[in-house]
C-alpha positions as CSV (number, residue, x, y, z in Angstrom):
1,M,108.7,108.1,93.5
2,D,107.9,109.6,90.1
3,M,110.7,108.9,87.7
4,L,110.1,111.7,85.2
5,A,109.9,114.3,88.0
6,G,113.2,113.0,89.4
7,K,114.8,113.2,86.0
8,R,113.7,116.8,85.5
9,A,115.0,117.8,88.9
10,G,118.3,116.1,88.1
11,C,118.2,113.9,91.3
12,A,120.1,110.8,92.0
13,T,119.9,108.5,94.9
14,V,122.0,105.3,95.5
15,G,121.1,102.6,97.8
16,L,123.7,100.3,99.5
17,L,122.9,96.8,100.7
18,R,125.1,95.7,103.6
19,G,127.0,92.5,103.3
20,R,128.3,90.7,100.3
21,E,126.7,88.3,97.8
22,P,128.6,86.5,95.1
23,A,130.6,88.9,92.8
24,F,128.5,90.3,90.0
25,F,130.9,88.8,87.4
26,D,131.9,85.5,88.9
27,P,134.1,83.5,86.5
28,A,131.7,80.6,86.5
29,P,128.0,80.1,87.4
30,P,127.1,78.0,90.4
31,G,126.0,74.5,89.7
32,V,122.5,75.3,91.0
33,L,120.8,78.5,92.0
34,V,121.2,77.8,95.6
35,E,123.5,80.2,97.4
36,S,122.2,80.4,101.0
37,M,119.8,78.7,103.3
38,E,117.2,81.2,102.1
39,D,117.5,79.9,98.6
40,L,117.6,76.2,99.7
41,W,114.3,76.9,101.6
42,Q,112.8,78.7,98.6
43,A,113.8,75.8,96.1
44,A,112.5,73.1,98.4
45,R,109.2,74.8,99.2
46,E,108.5,75.4,95.5
47,C,109.6,72.0,94.3
48,A,108.3,69.7,97.0
49,G,106.1,71.6,99.4
50,V,108.7,71.3,102.3
51,T,108.1,73.7,105.1
52,R,111.0,75.9,106.4
53,R,110.5,74.0,109.8
54,G,110.9,70.7,108.2
55,L,113.7,71.6,106.1
56,F,115.6,73.1,109.0
57,V,114.9,70.1,111.3
58,A,115.8,67.7,108.7
59,G,119.1,69.5,108.1
60,G,119.9,69.4,111.8
61,I,119.6,73.1,112.3
62,G,116.3,73.1,114.3
63,L,116.6,76.4,115.9
64,L,112.9,77.2,115.9
65,T,110.6,78.2,118.6
66,A,107.2,76.7,119.3
67,A,104.3,78.5,117.7
68,L,101.9,80.5,119.9
69,P,98.3,79.9,120.0
70,G,95.8,81.7,117.6
71,E,95.4,81.7,114.0
72,E,97.7,84.6,113.2
73,D,100.4,83.1,115.5
74,R,100.4,79.7,113.7
75,G,103.9,79.2,112.5
76,T,105.4,82.1,114.5
77,R,109.1,81.7,115.0
78,L,112.4,83.3,115.6
79,R,115.0,81.8,113.6
80,T,118.9,82.2,113.5
81,A,119.5,83.0,109.9
82,P,122.4,81.3,108.1
83,S,125.9,82.7,108.5
84,A,126.2,84.9,105.4
85,S,127.5,88.1,106.7
86,W,124.3,90.4,107.0
87,Q,122.2,87.2,108.0
88,E,124.1,86.5,111.2
89,E,121.2,87.6,113.5
90,N,117.7,86.5,114.9
91,V,115.0,87.3,112.4
92,M,111.4,86.7,112.7
93,D,110.1,84.8,109.6
94,L,107.4,86.9,108.0
95,E,107.0,85.2,104.7
96,D,103.6,83.9,105.3
97,I,102.2,87.3,106.1
98,P,100.8,89.1,103.0
99,S,102.3,92.4,101.9
100,L,99.9,95.0,100.5
101,C,101.4,96.9,97.6
102,S,100.3,100.3,98.7
103,H,102.3,102.5,96.2
104,E,103.6,101.0,93.0
105,H,104.4,101.9,89.4
106,W,104.4,98.4,87.7
107,G,104.6,99.0,83.9
108,S,106.8,102.1,84.1
109,V,109.5,100.4,81.9
110,A,110.5,101.1,78.4
111,S,108.6,98.2,76.7
112,F,105.2,99.6,77.8
113,G,105.8,103.0,76.0
114,M,105.1,106.6,76.7
115,E,102.1,108.9,76.3
116,P,102.5,112.8,76.2
117,E,101.4,112.7,79.8
118,G,103.8,110.3,81.0
119,F,104.3,106.5,81.3
120,R,101.7,104.8,79.3
121,A,100.8,102.5,82.2
122,D,99.7,105.5,84.0
123,V,97.5,106.9,81.3
124,V,96.0,103.9,79.5
125,P,93.8,101.4,81.4
126,G,95.1,98.0,80.9
127,A,98.2,99.0,79.2
128,T,100.3,96.0,78.0
129,P,103.7,96.1,76.3
130,I,104.0,97.6,72.9
131,R,107.0,95.4,72.1
132,R,108.9,92.4,73.5
133,T,109.8,93.0,77.3
134,G,113.1,91.7,78.2
135,L,115.8,91.8,80.9
136,L,117.0,95.3,80.1
137,D,113.5,96.7,80.4
138,V,113.2,95.4,83.9
139,L,116.9,96.0,85.0
140,L,117.5,99.4,83.3
141,D,114.3,100.8,84.6
142,P,113.9,104.6,85.4
143,Y,115.3,104.1,88.8
144,L,118.5,102.1,88.3
145,A,119.2,103.6,84.9
146,G,118.6,107.0,86.4
147,F,121.1,106.4,89.1
148,M,123.7,105.0,86.8
149,T,123.3,108.0,84.3
150,A,123.5,110.4,87.3
151,S,126.8,108.8,88.4
152,G,128.3,109.4,85.1
153,S,127.5,106.2,83.0
154,D,126.8,106.6,79.3
155,L,124.3,103.8,79.0
156,H,123.5,104.4,75.4
157,S,127.1,103.9,74.3
158,A,126.5,100.2,75.1
159,V,124.4,99.9,71.8
160,S,126.7,102.0,69.7
161,G,127.3,100.3,66.3
162,L,125.0,97.4,67.1
163,G,122.0,98.6,65.1
164,V,119.8,98.6,68.2
165,T,117.5,101.5,68.2
166,E,116.6,101.3,71.9
167,L,119.0,100.1,74.6
168,Q,116.4,98.2,76.5
169,S,115.2,96.3,73.6
170,A,118.5,94.4,73.1
171,H,118.2,90.7,73.2
172,G,119.8,87.5,71.8
173,A,123.3,88.1,70.5
174,D,122.9,91.9,70.9
175,L,122.1,91.5,74.5
176,E,125.3,89.6,75.1
177,Q,127.3,92.4,73.5
178,V,125.5,95.0,75.4
179,W,126.1,93.0,78.7
180,T,129.8,93.0,78.0
181,R,129.9,96.8,77.6
182,L,127.7,97.3,80.7
183,R,130.0,95.1,82.8
184,E,131.8,98.0,84.7
185,P,128.7,100.4,85.1
186,L,126.7,97.5,86.5
187,R,129.5,96.2,88.7
188,V,129.9,99.5,90.6
189,H,126.1,99.5,91.3
190,E,126.1,95.7,92.3
191,T,125.5,96.5,96.1
192,T,122.9,99.1,95.6
193,G,119.3,98.6,96.7
194,A,117.8,99.0,93.4
195,F,120.1,96.4,91.7
196,Q,119.7,93.9,94.4
197,A,115.9,94.3,94.5
198,I,115.7,93.6,90.8
199,R,118.2,90.8,90.9
200,R,116.5,89.1,93.6
201,G,113.1,89.4,92.1
202,I,114.3,88.0,88.8
203,R,115.9,85.1,90.5
204,R,112.8,84.2,92.5
205,L,110.4,84.6,89.6
206,H,112.4,83.4,86.7
207,G,115.0,81.2,88.3
208,A,118.0,82.9,86.7
209,D,120.6,84.9,88.6
210,I,121.9,87.9,86.7
211,A,124.9,88.0,89.1
212,H,126.3,85.5,86.7
213,P,126.7,86.4,83.2
214,Q,126.0,83.0,81.8
215,Q,122.4,83.1,83.1
216,V,121.6,86.6,81.6
217,R,120.2,85.2,78.4
218,A,118.0,82.7,80.2
219,A,116.7,85.6,82.3
220,D,115.9,87.7,79.4
221,E,114.1,84.8,77.5
222,R,112.0,83.8,80.7
223,I,111.1,87.6,81.3
224,A,109.9,87.9,77.6
225,S,107.8,84.8,78.0
226,A,106.2,86.0,81.2
227,Y,105.3,89.5,79.9
228,G,103.6,87.9,76.9
229,E,100.6,87.5,79.2
230,V,101.5,90.5,81.5
231,F,98.4,90.3,83.9
232,A,98.7,86.6,84.4
233,H,102.3,87.2,85.1
234,Y,101.4,89.7,87.8
235,K,98.9,87.5,89.4
236,G,101.2,84.5,89.5
237,A,104.1,86.7,90.9
238,M,101.9,88.1,93.6
239,K,100.7,84.7,94.7
240,R,104.3,83.4,94.7
241,A,105.6,86.3,96.9
242,N,102.4,86.7,98.9
243,L,101.6,90.3,97.7
244,R,98.2,91.8,97.7
245,N,96.1,94.6,96.3
246,V,98.3,96.9,94.1
247,I,97.7,100.7,94.6
248,R,99.0,102.7,91.7
249,P,99.1,106.5,91.0
250,V,97.7,107.4,87.6
251,H,97.2,110.6,85.7
252,P,93.7,112.3,85.5
253,E,93.4,111.5,81.9
254,F,93.4,107.8,82.9
255,Y,89.7,108.0,83.9
256,W,88.6,109.3,80.4
257,R,90.3,106.3,78.5
258,D,88.5,103.1,77.9
259,T,88.2,101.1,80.9
260,E,86.1,98.2,79.4
261,T,88.8,96.6,77.2
262,P,89.7,93.0,78.2
263,S,93.1,94.0,79.4
264,A,91.6,97.0,81.4
265,R,89.3,94.6,83.2
266,E,92.2,92.2,83.9
267,E,94.1,95.0,85.3
268,S,91.3,96.4,87.5
269,A,91.0,93.0,89.1
270,L,94.5,93.4,90.5
271,I,95.2,97.2,90.7
272,R,93.3,100.0,92.2
273,T,94.3,103.7,91.5
274,V,94.9,107.0,93.1
275,V,94.7,110.3,91.2
276,R,97.8,112.2,90.7
277,I,97.1,115.9,91.3
278,D,100.5,117.3,90.5
279,P,99.7,117.7,86.8
280,L,96.7,119.9,87.8
281,M,99.1,122.1,89.7
282,N,100.9,123.0,86.5
283,M,98.0,123.8,84.3
284,W,98.2,127.7,84.6
285,Q,100.1,128.5,81.3
286,T,98.0,130.3,78.7
287,G,98.8,127.7,76.1
288,S,98.6,124.6,78.2
289,A,97.8,121.8,75.6
290,R,97.2,119.3,78.6
291,R,94.7,121.5,80.3
292,E,92.9,122.2,77.0
293,K,92.7,118.5,76.2
294,L,91.5,117.7,79.7
295,A,89.0,120.5,79.7
296,Q,87.5,119.2,76.5
297,A,87.0,115.7,78.1
298,V,85.7,117.3,81.3
299,E,83.5,119.8,79.3
300,I,84.7,122.6,81.7
301,D,87.4,125.1,80.8
302,P,89.0,126.3,84.0
303,G,90.0,130.0,84.1
304,D,88.9,131.4,87.4
305,A,88.1,130.1,90.8
306,R,84.6,129.1,90.2
307,S,85.3,127.2,86.9
308,W,88.5,125.6,88.5
309,R,86.4,124.2,91.4
310,A,84.0,122.7,89.0
311,F,86.8,121.3,86.8
312,L,88.4,119.7,90.0
313,R,85.1,118.4,91.2
314,A,84.3,116.8,87.9
315,I,87.7,115.0,87.8
316,F,87.3,113.7,91.4
317,E,83.7,112.5,90.6
318,R,84.8,110.7,87.4
319,A,87.9,109.1,89.3
320,A,85.6,107.9,92.1
321,A,83.1,106.4,89.7
322,K,86.0,104.5,88.0
323,G,87.2,103.1,91.3
324,A,89.8,105.5,92.5
325,V,90.6,105.3,96.3
326,G,92.7,108.4,96.9
327,I,95.1,111.1,95.5
328,K,98.8,111.4,95.3
329,Q,101.2,114.4,94.7
330,L,104.9,114.6,94.3
331,A,105.5,118.4,94.3
332,A,108.3,118.0,96.7
333,Y,110.5,117.4,93.7
334,T,110.2,120.9,92.6
335,R,108.9,123.1,95.6
336,S,108.4,123.2,99.2
337,L,105.7,121.4,101.1
338,E,104.3,124.5,102.6
339,Y,100.9,125.2,101.1
340,G,99.6,128.6,102.1
341,L,95.9,129.9,102.1
342,H,95.1,132.4,99.4
343,P,91.7,134.2,98.8
344,D,90.2,133.5,95.4
345,A,90.7,137.2,94.4
346,S,94.5,137.0,95.1
347,V,95.1,134.2,92.8
348,R,95.9,134.3,89.0
349,F,94.7,131.1,87.4
350,R,96.1,131.6,83.8
351,G,98.7,133.6,81.9
352,D,102.3,134.6,82.3
353,L,102.7,134.1,86.1
354,T,105.6,135.1,88.2
355,D,107.2,132.5,90.4
356,A,105.2,133.8,93.4
357,E,101.9,133.8,91.5
358,V,102.7,130.2,90.4
359,H,103.3,129.1,93.9
360,A,100.0,130.7,95.0
361,F,98.2,129.0,92.2
362,Q,99.6,125.7,93.2
363,D,98.8,126.3,96.8
364,W,95.2,127.0,95.9
365,V,94.8,123.9,93.8
366,V,96.2,121.6,96.5
367,H,93.8,123.0,99.2
368,E,90.9,122.6,96.7
369,C,92.0,119.0,96.1
370,C,92.3,118.5,99.8
371,K,88.7,119.7,100.4
372,L,87.4,117.1,97.9
373,A,89.5,114.4,99.3
374,D,88.4,115.3,102.8
375,D,84.7,115.1,101.7
376,L,85.4,111.7,100.2
377,G,87.5,110.5,103.2
378,W,90.3,109.7,100.5
379,P,93.9,109.2,101.6
380,H,96.4,111.7,100.2
381,Q,99.8,110.3,99.3
382,I,102.5,112.9,99.5
383,H,106.1,112.3,98.4
384,V,108.4,113.4,101.3
385,G,112.2,113.5,101.3
386,T,114.8,111.7,99.1
387,H,115.2,114.8,96.7
388,N,115.0,118.4,96.7
389,L,116.4,118.7,100.2
390,P,115.6,120.5,102.4
391,Q,112.4,121.8,100.5
392,S,110.9,118.2,100.9
393,N,110.9,118.4,104.7
394,P,107.4,117.3,105.7
395,L,107.1,119.6,108.8
396,P,104.8,122.3,107.0
397,L,102.3,119.5,106.1
398,G,101.2,119.4,109.7
399,Q,99.0,122.4,108.6
400,L,97.1,120.2,106.1
401,A,96.7,117.5,108.8
402,A,95.1,119.9,111.2
403,R,92.9,121.6,108.6
404,Y,91.5,118.4,106.8
405,R,90.8,116.0,109.6
406,R,88.8,113.5,107.5
407,M,91.6,113.1,104.9
408,P,94.2,110.6,105.9
409,L,97.7,112.0,104.9
410,V,100.3,109.3,103.9
411,W,103.9,110.5,103.9
412,L,105.8,108.4,101.4
413,H,109.4,107.4,101.7
414,C,110.4,110.0,104.3
415,W,114.1,109.7,104.3
416,P,116.1,111.5,105.6
417,Y,113.2,113.1,107.4
418,H,111.9,109.9,109.0
419,V,112.2,111.5,112.5
420,E,110.1,114.5,111.4
421,A,107.6,112.3,109.7
422,G,107.3,110.1,112.7
423,W,106.7,113.2,114.9
424,L,103.9,114.3,112.8
425,A,102.3,110.9,112.8
426,W,102.6,110.9,116.5
427,Q,101.0,114.4,116.9
428,H,98.1,114.0,114.3
429,P,95.5,111.3,114.3
430,N,95.2,111.4,110.3
431,V,98.9,111.1,109.5
432,Y,100.4,107.8,108.3
433,L,103.9,106.7,107.3
434,D,104.6,104.4,104.2
435,G,108.2,103.4,104.0
436,C,107.7,102.4,100.4
437,W,110.8,102.8,98.2
438,L,113.3,102.7,101.0
439,A,114.3,99.1,100.5
440,V,114.9,100.1,96.9
441,L,117.0,103.1,97.6
442,N,118.9,101.5,100.4
443,P,117.7,98.9,102.9
444,A,119.6,100.7,105.6
445,F,117.3,103.6,105.2
446,L,114.2,101.5,106.1
447,E,116.1,100.0,109.1
448,Q,116.7,103.7,110.2
449,A,113.1,104.6,109.7
450,L,111.7,101.6,111.5
451,T,114.1,102.2,114.6
452,A,112.7,105.6,114.7
453,W,109.0,104.8,114.2
454,L,108.7,101.6,116.2
455,G,109.6,103.4,119.5
456,L,107.2,106.4,118.9
457,V,104.5,105.9,116.4
458,P,101.3,104.0,117.0
459,M,101.5,100.8,115.0
460,H,98.4,101.2,113.1
461,K,99.9,104.2,111.3
462,I,103.0,102.4,109.7
463,L,102.8,100.9,106.1
464,C,105.5,99.4,103.9
465,G,104.8,99.3,100.2
466,H,107.6,98.9,97.6
467,D,107.2,101.7,95.1
468,A,108.5,99.3,92.3
469,T,108.6,100.0,88.5
470,S,108.1,96.2,87.9
471,V,106.6,93.2,89.8
472,E,110.3,91.8,89.7
473,M,111.4,94.8,91.7
474,A,108.4,94.5,94.1
475,V,109.3,90.8,94.8
476,G,113.0,91.7,95.4
477,A,112.0,94.6,97.7
478,V,109.5,92.7,99.8
479,E,112.3,90.2,100.5
480,A,114.3,93.1,102.1
481,V,111.2,94.5,103.8
482,R,110.4,91.2,105.4
483,R,114.0,90.7,106.6
484,I,114.4,94.1,108.0
485,L,110.9,94.2,109.8
486,G,111.5,90.6,110.9
487,R,114.9,91.6,112.4
488,A,113.4,94.8,114.1
489,L,110.7,92.8,115.7
490,A,112.9,90.1,116.8
491,G,115.0,92.7,118.6
492,R,111.8,93.8,120.4
493,V,111.1,90.4,121.5
494,S,114.7,89.6,122.6
495,E,114.5,92.9,124.6
496,G,111.3,91.7,126.3
497,A,109.3,94.6,124.9
498,V,106.6,92.5,123.3
499,T,105.8,88.9,123.1
500,E,106.4,86.8,120.0
501,G,102.7,86.7,119.3
502,A,102.3,90.5,119.8
503,A,105.3,91.0,117.4
504,R,103.6,88.8,114.9
505,K,100.3,90.9,115.1
506,L,102.3,94.0,114.6
507,A,104.0,92.6,111.4
508,W,100.4,91.9,110.1
509,D,99.4,95.4,110.7
510,I,102.5,97.0,109.1
511,L,102.7,94.6,106.1
512,Y,99.1,94.3,105.4
513,R,96.2,95.4,107.6
514,N,96.9,99.1,108.1
515,A,97.1,99.6,104.2
516,A,94.0,97.4,103.6
517,R,92.0,99.5,106.1
518,L,93.4,102.7,104.8
519,Y,92.5,102.0,101.1
520,G,89.2,100.1,101.8
521,C,90.4,96.7,100.4
522,L,90.6,94.8,103.8
523,A,87.5,92.7,103.0
524,E,88.4,92.0,99.2
525,A,92.0,91.0,100.2
526,G,90.9,88.6,102.8
């Protein structure tokens, strides 16, 4: 998801986690941060290297199946999860299978700052925080803060009279006062997917549970310490949660910034990029400062079909030379996904365009970008569903799939059009599905999508990234992804549809291998 586009479109989506965790404002914190068998397992594994099998057996639970042969099957098991409401079912344990971060926005939080083009992390290679990063930066990210604002919360009133210039920067005594004022707005979002993903990620990475107010300050201080060395923090968090190969959309201008700074080199060791083409779709205005600035960098001023083709080709060549692995668009926030073909002579490329002329110009740009991506074999990520309904229905995109056969098309999110998206993946060899962001919006949406896809779509076409604004959100989201996928696959095993070993291979495909193949990082990820 792109947060600025969603804000401009006035969109809001709220996710609901099934079940019940401890109340957001419990009167007293727990003695230790162990609220379930999952927490007990995590604490034991991190502190003493105890395996889940050993812990369960030692505790007398012992409901584990024997591992099947083969390297990938080692440790395969179905477990009966503890008796905490939504956990009362068989779930295949997938924690040891890596999850490839196929679509992420890490750094899209207030402390990293903004550029005229958008979030600074999407414009400046190796962007690091421009001020202290604290709990409110991670928690009140563009997603959750946007959902809360859309539901009527006046978040900025929380800092009224405190002398705090920016809500997310509050810390120390100011944070405690802000937290008190945010009690009710946060409480009503307690069960949403966004809040739970952030909460769980903070708990796992920083050892503090923000469901208990007494631990809020500790969470803030630990987050601030971790973000002092942001890329070391990312690397450690990825190892801890078994995450691999971050793919992040960036603006075209990113590739003309300095990529040889120490922080840029650190970032490039962890993160690969895809080029956002939606900014190019809006460079038709006579006085487009952004087009003029980019044209100066590219040394081509696009004003007609010929110069626009040269302009786009130069951008793609530069991006490829800087390590880009695909393209991404999110035009579905503001228009339909039907891209018609228009002869060059019928398109106006600059000026005071009518709505129809803007639409035709955007269609033309998308097709030219698709031609270039098709030549390169680059995946094309397209935002589908979630907002601007029904214009974000993916069915018209079948025309692109049929026309550009060497370009893999990756539908992102897809809810509530997961059936339509699945049908397209079933019908077209170059269409793939990425359930990223669904666990953050509402884990039930991911359950719905997997139910529809597992029975129809070939398994090499399903991916599941996280679409997170921070590594904390990604770590919390992947917990939900592994749990939901593990439950879905365990159901197939129980039904006799697949063996446990086959189900585990499918989990490897969905969590890791499919994305690794698609974005060309299978060998480097290992």
